[in-house]
C-alpha positions as CSV (number, residue, x, y, z in Angstrom):
1,M,13.4,7.2,-25.0
2,N,13.1,10.5,-24.6
3,F,11.4,11.2,-21.4
4,L,9.4,14.5,-18.9
5,I,8.8,13.9,-15.9
6,T,7.0,17.1,-14.2
7,G,6.9,16.5,-10.2
8,A,10.9,15.3,-11.1
9,A,12.8,16.3,-7.9
10,G,10.2,14.6,-5.9
11,F,9.9,11.3,-3.7
12,L,8.7,9.0,-6.5
13,G,9.6,11.8,-9.2
14,S,13.3,11.5,-8.3
15,A,13.2,7.6,-7.6
16,L,11.5,7.1,-11.5
17,A,14.0,9.9,-13.2
18,N,17.2,8.1,-11.5
19,H,15.3,4.7,-12.4
20,L,14.7,5.8,-16.1
21,S,18.7,7.4,-16.9
22,K,20.1,4.8,-15.3
23,Q,18.4,2.9,-17.8
24,G,20.1,4.9,-20.6
25,H,16.7,6.8,-21.5
26,Q,17.1,10.5,-21.9
27,V,14.9,12.2,-18.9
28,R,14.1,15.9,-18.6
29,G,12.8,17.0,-14.8
30,L,10.5,19.7,-14.4
31,D,10.1,20.7,-10.7
32,D,9.9,24.4,-8.4
33,L,11.7,22.7,-5.5
34,S,8.5,23.9,-3.8
35,T,8.9,20.4,-1.6
36,G,11.2,18.5,-4.1
37,D,15.0,18.0,-3.5
38,K,17.1,18.9,-7.0
39,D,20.0,17.3,-5.0
40,A,18.1,13.5,-5.6
41,L,18.2,13.7,-8.8
42,S,20.9,11.8,-10.6
43,P,23.7,14.2,-12.8
44,D,21.9,12.2,-15.9
45,V,19.1,14.1,-15.2
46,H,18.4,17.4,-16.8
47,F,16.7,19.2,-15.1
48,T,14.9,22.7,-15.1
49,R,13.8,24.4,-12.0
50,G,10.0,25.6,-13.1
51,D,5.7,25.7,-12.6
52,V,4.2,22.9,-14.2
53,N,1.8,26.5,-15.3
54,D,4.7,27.8,-17.1
55,R,3.6,26.7,-20.6
56,P,6.3,28.4,-22.6
57,K,8.8,26.7,-20.6
58,L,6.8,23.4,-20.9
59,W,6.8,23.8,-24.8
60,T,10.6,24.2,-24.9
61,L,11.1,20.5,-23.1
62,L,8.6,18.4,-24.8
63,Q,10.5,19.1,-28.0
64,D,11.3,15.6,-29.6
65,V,9.9,13.9,-25.7
66,D,8.5,10.4,-26.8
67,V,6.4,10.4,-22.9
68,V,5.2,11.8,-20.2
69,Y,5.7,11.5,-16.7
70,H,3.3,13.6,-14.9
71,L,4.0,13.8,-11.3
72,A,3.6,17.7,-10.2
73,A,1.3,18.6,-7.7
74,R,0.6,18.9,-3.9
75,V,0.6,16.4,-2.1
76,S,-0.7,16.7,1.8
77,V,-4.3,16.1,2.7
78,P,-4.4,18.7,5.9
79,E,-2.4,21.1,3.5
80,S,-5.1,21.0,0.7
81,V,-8.5,21.1,3.5
82,L,-6.5,24.4,4.3
83,Y,-5.9,25.9,1.4
84,P,-8.3,23.9,-1.7
85,R,-7.4,27.3,-4.1
86,E,-3.8,26.2,-4.5
87,Y,-4.5,22.6,-4.6
88,N,-7.1,23.3,-7.7
89,A,-3.9,26.0,-9.2
90,V,-1.2,23.2,-9.1
91,N,-3.0,20.3,-9.3
92,V,-6.2,20.8,-11.7
93,G,-4.5,24.0,-13.2
94,G,-1.1,22.5,-13.8
95,T,-2.4,18.9,-15.6
96,V,-4.4,21.0,-17.7
97,S,-1.1,23.0,-18.7
98,L,0.5,19.9,-19.6
99,M,-2.2,18.8,-21.3
100,E,-1.9,22.2,-24.3
101,A,1.6,22.5,-23.7
102,M,1.8,18.6,-24.8
103,R,-0.8,19.5,-28.1
104,D,0.8,22.2,-29.2
105,V,4.2,20.4,-29.1
106,G,2.6,16.4,-30.6
107,V,3.4,14.3,-27.9
108,R,1.5,11.7,-28.1
109,R,1.6,9.7,-24.7
110,V,1.2,11.5,-20.8
111,I,0.8,8.8,-17.8
112,M,0.3,10.3,-14.5
113,A,-0.2,9.6,-10.7
114,S,-3.4,9.8,-9.4
115,S,-4.3,8.7,-5.7
116,G,-6.0,6.4,-4.4
117,A,-7.6,9.0,-2.2
118,V,-10.0,10.1,-4.6
119,Y,-11.9,6.7,-3.7
120,G,-12.9,7.7,0.1
121,D,-14.8,5.9,2.4
122,V,-16.2,3.1,-0.2
123,P,-19.2,0.9,1.7
124,H,-19.5,-1.9,-0.3
125,A,-15.6,-2.4,-0.1
126,L,-15.7,-3.1,3.4
127,K,-17.8,-5.9,3.9
128,K,-16.1,-8.4,6.5
129,G,-15.9,-12.3,4.3
130,E,-13.5,-12.8,1.5
131,E,-10.7,-11.0,1.2
132,A,-11.9,-10.1,-2.4
133,A,-14.9,-8.0,-0.7
134,Q,-12.1,-5.4,0.7
135,K,-11.0,-4.4,-1.7
136,I,-11.2,-1.3,-3.9
137,T,-11.5,-1.8,-7.7
138,E,-11.4,0.6,-10.3
139,A,-15.0,0.3,-11.1
140,I,-16.2,1.6,-7.6
141,Q,-17.8,5.2,-7.9
142,P,-14.9,7.5,-6.4
143,N,-15.8,9.0,-2.5
144,P,-13.2,12.0,-2.4
145,R,-13.1,13.8,1.4
146,S,-10.7,15.9,0.5
147,P,-9.7,19.1,-2.0
148,Y,-6.2,17.0,-2.4
149,A,-8.8,13.8,-3.8
150,V,-10.8,16.2,-5.4
151,S,-8.6,17.4,-7.5
152,K,-6.2,14.4,-8.1
153,L,-10.0,12.8,-9.7
154,A,-10.6,16.1,-11.1
155,A,-7.0,15.6,-13.3
156,E,-7.7,12.4,-13.9
157,H,-10.6,13.2,-15.5
158,Y,-8.9,16.2,-17.5
159,I,-6.4,14.5,-19.4
160,R,-8.8,11.2,-20.5
161,T,-11.5,13.9,-21.8
162,I,-8.5,16.6,-23.4
163,G,-6.8,13.0,-24.4
164,A,-9.9,11.7,-26.3
165,L,-10.3,14.9,-27.8
166,W,-6.7,15.8,-29.2
167,G,-5.3,12.2,-29.4
168,I,-3.7,12.0,-26.5
169,E,-2.8,8.8,-25.2
170,T,-3.7,8.8,-21.0
171,V,-3.5,6.9,-18.2
172,S,-3.9,7.5,-14.9
173,L,-1.6,5.5,-12.4
174,R,-4.2,5.6,-8.3
175,I,-1.2,5.0,-6.5
176,F,-1.6,3.7,-2.9
177,N,0.5,4.6,0.6
178,A,3.7,5.1,-1.7
179,Y,6.8,4.8,1.2
180,G,10.7,4.2,0.7
181,P,13.9,6.0,1.5
182,G,14.4,9.7,0.5
183,Q,10.8,10.3,1.3
184,G,10.0,14.0,2.5
185,I,9.3,14.5,6.4
186,P,7.9,18.2,6.9
187,V,7.4,19.7,10.5
188,S,3.5,19.8,9.5
189,H,1.7,16.7,9.0
190,P,4.6,14.3,7.5
191,P,4.1,10.9,6.0
192,V,3.1,8.3,8.1
193,V,5.8,5.6,7.8
194,P,9.3,8.3,7.5
195,H,7.9,10.1,10.9
196,F,7.0,6.5,12.6
197,I,10.4,5.6,12.0
198,T,12.2,8.5,13.0
199,Q,10.1,9.1,16.3
200,T,11.5,5.5,17.0
201,L,14.8,5.9,16.4
202,K,15.4,9.0,18.7
203,N,12.7,7.2,21.4
204,G,10.1,9.5,20.9
205,T,6.7,9.3,20.3
206,L,4.0,7.4,17.9
207,V,0.2,8.8,18.1
208,V,-2.4,7.0,16.9
209,H,-5.6,8.7,15.4
210,N,-9.0,7.5,16.4
211,D,-8.4,3.9,17.8
212,G,-5.7,2.5,14.8
213,K,-7.6,0.1,13.5
214,Q,-8.3,2.1,10.3
215,T,-6.4,0.4,7.6
216,R,-4.4,1.4,4.1
217,D,-2.1,0.1,1.6
218,Y,1.1,1.3,2.0
219,V,3.5,0.0,-1.1
220,Y,7.3,0.5,-1.1
221,V,8.8,2.6,-3.9
222,D,10.4,0.0,-6.0
223,D,6.8,-1.1,-6.4
224,V,5.3,1.9,-7.9
225,I,8.8,3.0,-10.2
226,S,8.1,-0.8,-11.9
227,A,4.4,0.2,-12.2
228,L,5.1,3.0,-13.5
229,T,7.5,2.1,-16.5
230,A,5.2,-0.5,-17.6
231,A,2.4,2.0,-18.3
232,T,5.3,3.4,-21.0
233,T,4.9,0.9,-23.1
234,A,2.0,-1.4,-22.4
235,P,-0.8,-1.7,-25.3
236,G,-4.4,-0.5,-24.5
237,L,-4.0,1.3,-21.7
238,D,-5.5,4.6,-23.6
239,G,-8.6,6.5,-20.9
240,L,-7.7,4.0,-18.0
241,V,-7.6,4.4,-14.8
242,I,-5.1,1.0,-12.9
243,N,-4.7,0.3,-9.5
244,V,-1.3,0.7,-7.9
245,G,-1.0,-1.0,-4.6
246,S,0.2,-4.1,-2.5
247,G,-2.4,-5.3,-2.7
248,R,-1.7,-6.0,1.0
249,E,-4.3,-4.5,3.9
250,T,-2.0,-2.9,6.8
251,S,-3.8,-1.1,10.2
252,V,-2.1,1.4,11.5
253,R,-1.7,-0.8,14.9
254,E,-0.1,-3.3,12.3
255,L,2.3,-0.7,11.5
256,V,3.2,0.3,15.1
257,N,3.8,-3.0,15.3
258,A,5.9,-3.5,12.2
259,V,8.3,-0.3,12.7
260,T,8.7,-1.4,16.6
261,E,9.7,-4.1,15.9
262,I,11.9,-3.7,13.0
263,I,13.7,0.2,13.7
264,P,15.9,0.0,17.1
265,G,14.6,2.6,19.4
266,K,12.0,2.0,22.4
267,A,9.1,4.4,21.0
268,E,5.9,5.3,23.3
269,V,2.7,4.6,21.5
270,I,-0.1,7.1,22.0
271,Y,-3.6,6.9,20.6
272,N,-5.6,10.3,20.2
273,P,-9.4,9.3,20.0
274,R,-11.0,12.3,19.8
275,V,-8.5,12.8,16.1
276,S,-10.6,10.9,13.4
277,G,-7.8,8.5,11.5
278,G,-9.1,9.6,8.2
279,V,-11.0,6.9,5.7
280,S,-11.6,3.0,7.7
281,R,-10.2,1.0,5.6
282,M,-8.0,1.2,1.4
283,C,-6.7,-1.8,0.2
284,A,-6.1,-2.1,-3.9
285,D,-7.6,-4.1,-5.8
286,L,-4.5,-5.0,-8.8
287,T,-6.2,-7.5,-11.1
288,L,-6.2,-4.8,-13.9
289,A,-2.3,-3.6,-13.0
290,K,-1.8,-7.3,-13.5
291,K,-3.4,-7.8,-16.5
292,K,-2.4,-4.5,-18.2
293,L,0.9,-3.6,-16.7
294,S,2.1,-7.4,-15.8
295,Y,2.7,-5.4,-12.1
296,K,3.0,-7.9,-9.3
297,P,4.7,-6.1,-6.0
298,S,7.1,-7.8,-4.8
299,I,8.0,-5.9,-1.3
300,S,6.4,-6.7,1.4
301,L,6.1,-3.7,4.6
302,E,8.9,-6.0,6.4
303,E,11.1,-6.0,3.8
304,G,10.3,-2.0,2.8
305,L,10.5,-1.3,6.0
306,K,13.9,-2.3,6.8
307,M,15.2,-1.5,2.6
308,T,14.1,2.1,4.0
309,L,16.2,2.2,7.1
310,E,19.2,0.8,5.5
311,K,19.1,3.0,2.0
312,D,18.2,6.2,4.1
313,A,21.1,8.5,4.3
314,R,18.9,10.4,7.2
315,F,18.2,7.3,8.9
316,N,21.8,5.8,8.4
317,L,22.8,8.9,10.3
318,R,21.1,8.3,13.5
319,L,22.3,5.2,13.6
320,G,25.7,6.6,13.7
321,V,26.7,4.7,10.0
322,T,28.6,6.5,8.0
323,S,29.6,5.4,4.2
């Protein structure tokens, strides 16, 4: 098949592009390289540097494409609080530009990477008791708490509405806290898993916001890729939003314990009660993903941390391992 991946040089985009290319598909990638890394892509991926709002460029790249994976986005929650206009321009405006270009060229299927962040705090999903009561289903009303989350929810509505109007099949996968080798570690507001690994390797400090009891659903990159690729040809997805996570609820305290047990080094853990830990609980219900995508995450947090350490060249350099 012929694919176009927007945001192809990003963490998930490059993993997806390389996977599809390895399977023998023709893969085109678009990325503005504002945060992505072109060197993360296989030479078999036909890469173009450009803006997802550049419709003439999209018209060219969409020729003969069967399916589009829309992963281009700004993804930092704290940054979105400071620059909501930029997040709207890229995450919402870029989505609309892509849909217009797909309509013009005649491409009929798009898979969008959305985010579990759209749910925010969901009180009736946080009751104690049965495990199922702690998980968030797609039927729950989203309650976004950041401009990033708002932009992702708006993009979902746009692709579903525009798709229905113009005869384009659409599906949005709400991906929870993805991690794995190759994930970017910016100086400002780095993702928690690679940041904790890095700090532990150099005997640094792990700063835990609030009391560390807030939970997240950490899902390894290979499991995310399996869900994305399953959505390529699965029937009956049009207009749906589907959760993609591990289905396992992990507190930040538990993450700290797992990282410090698995990763070589001795980090100091500091709790900062004055800083909010974000939403209190987050765990994906995967019933719909299993039904529609035959999705079943196979990599535990402990296994994922070990694989991240082993496969990420940056961490191997810190360990003194050379290939």
